[in-house]
N, C-alpha and C positions, 0 to 999 in steps of 0.2 A: 191850594185852591183859593180862588178869590170869591168872596161872598159879599153881596151887596143887597140892600133892600130891594124888593121886587119893583122893577121899573122897566118899561119897554124902551127907555132911552139907552139901555145897554142890552147886550145879548142875554137871552134867557136860555139856560140849558136844563131840560128835564132829564134827570139821570138817576139810575139806581145807585145805591151806595156801595155795591159790590158786584160789578159786572164787567167782564172783559171788554165788551163793545163800548160801554159808557166810559170806562177808563181810557180807552183809546182816544175818544174825543177830548176828554179832559186833559190828556197829555199834550195834544195838539194845542189846545188853548193855553196851557202853561208854557209850552215852548215858545209861543208867540207873545207871551206876556199880556194876554188879552183879559181885560176886566169883564166879568160876566156874573149874572144872577143865577145861582145854583138852586134848583128846586128838586129836593130828594123825592123819589117816587118808589112806592111799593108796586112792582109790576102786577101783583095780584089784585091790587085795588087802586087803579090810576085815578088821579084827581079829575074833577069834572072839566077843568080848563084844558087838560091834556086830551081828554076824550073829544072835546070840541075841535081842538087843533089838528089832531092826527087821526085819520080814519082807522089806523091799525092800533091806536092806543099804546104804542110801543115807545121804548127808550133805547137809545138816546133820541131826543127831539130837540132841535135848536130853533129858537125864534129870534129873528133879527128884524125888528120893527114889523113890517107886514109880511115878511118871508118866513115860511115854516118849512123846515127840512127834517126828514125822519128816516134817513138811511145812512148808516155810519160812514160808508165810503164817500157818499155825496157830501155829507157834512164836513168831513176832513178835507176834501179837495176844495170845497167852498171856502173854508177858513184859510187854507193856504193861499188862495187867490185874493181873498178879501183883505188879508193882513200879510202882505208879501215879505215882510222881514221878521225873522230870518226865513229864507225860503226852505221848504221841506221837500222839495222835489228838484232833481237836477234839471239843467237847462236843455240838454240835448234829447231829442225824441226817443232815441234808442234806449238810453238809460231810464227815461221815464216809463217807457213801455215795459222794460224789464222789471222795474219795481212794482208797477201795477199788476203784472202777472204774479209776482211774489205775494202781493196782498190778496189776490184772488185765491191763490192756493191756501193761504192761511185761513181765509174765511170758509173755504169749502172743505179742506182736509184737516185742519188743526183745531179751529174753534169748536166744531161739533164734538170733539173728544172732551173738551173742557165742560161743555154742557152735560154730556153723558156722565162724567165723573161727578159733577156737582149734584146731579139728580140722584145718585146713589144706586143701591141695588146691585144685582149681579152684573148687569151690563157695564157698570163702572169699572170693574176689574179689567175687563177686556179693553175698554177705552183707555185706561191708564197704561196698559201694556203697549197699545198701539201708538199712543202719543209719544211714549218713550222711544219706541222704534223709529217713529217718524223723525223725531229730533236727532237721533243718532245718525240716521241716513242723510241728514241735512248738514252734518258737520262741515263738509267742504264749503258750504255757503257762509258759515260763520267765520271761516278762515280767509275768505276772499278779500275782505277789506276791514277797516277799523269798525265801521258800522255795517248794517246788513246790506251787502252788495253795493255799498256806496262809501266813499271816503268821509262824507258828512252825514249827520243825522237826517233822516227822511221820514216821510209818512209811513214807510214800511217799518221803521223802528218803533213808531208810535203804535203800530198794530201788534208788533211782536213783543215789545218789552212788558206790557201788561200780562201777557201769557207767561213769560219767563218768571215774572214776579210771583205768580201763583203756583209755580211748580211744587214748592214744599207743601203748601196747604192742600194741593191736589194729590199728594202722596206719590209724586213722580220723582224717583231718585235717579240721578244720572251717574254713570261710572266715571272713574278718574280720567279716562280718555276724552270725556266730554267737557273737560275743564274750560275749553275755549268758549262754551256756551255760558258758563258761569262768569267768566271774565267779561264777555260781551255784556251780560246783564249788569254787572257791577259798574261798568263804564257809564251806563245810562242811569242807574240808580243813584250814583253819586251826584248827578246833576240836580241843582236846586229846583229846576222845573219839574223833575219827576216827583220830588217830594211834595211840591205844591199840587200835583195832580191827584194825590192820594186822599181818599176819605179816611176817617178814623177807622172804619171797618176794614179797609184795605191795608192800612198800616199794621193792623193786628194780625194780618196773614203771615207776617214775618217777625212778629214781636218775640 
């Protein structure tokens, strides 16, 4: 993670210190090697400047001079276009559409399970079981290419890797036949950019 004194001459990211959506944005920034100002946020008590900037008071929120963005997918695609090297989306429209659909599925069908597990209580057990089943049903997608549905790392990997990183802390144990998912995760986790994307709280999830 790149930390700078607060300044609007660089990007400012308002981010929780342990959140799959925020981690997704931080991973894109790290993959691009972008210098940014990190502002840690407790979502239960957002700072006044975030309240002024974002009508939903939510994280992640990205500020680039006079531009304020506060939806994860929009932030990630903006960063990929704003800092085009290395590109995190394929060139051809078909592949781009396929990856966008994959990210929509993660947001609608996978991420909610993470939130339910983290919330605890009886629903967490059901969510844990369903997330495990969903990942196992997706094994062919992990086998299709070196990265997720693509030969190179993409925004889809930036969405998926933070979830895979959290599986042990979420209590989601995968069987031996799902080794391909663990191998996929390790390929990304070994990347120095992934290490830079982690907060100390997130590093502790696999300590």
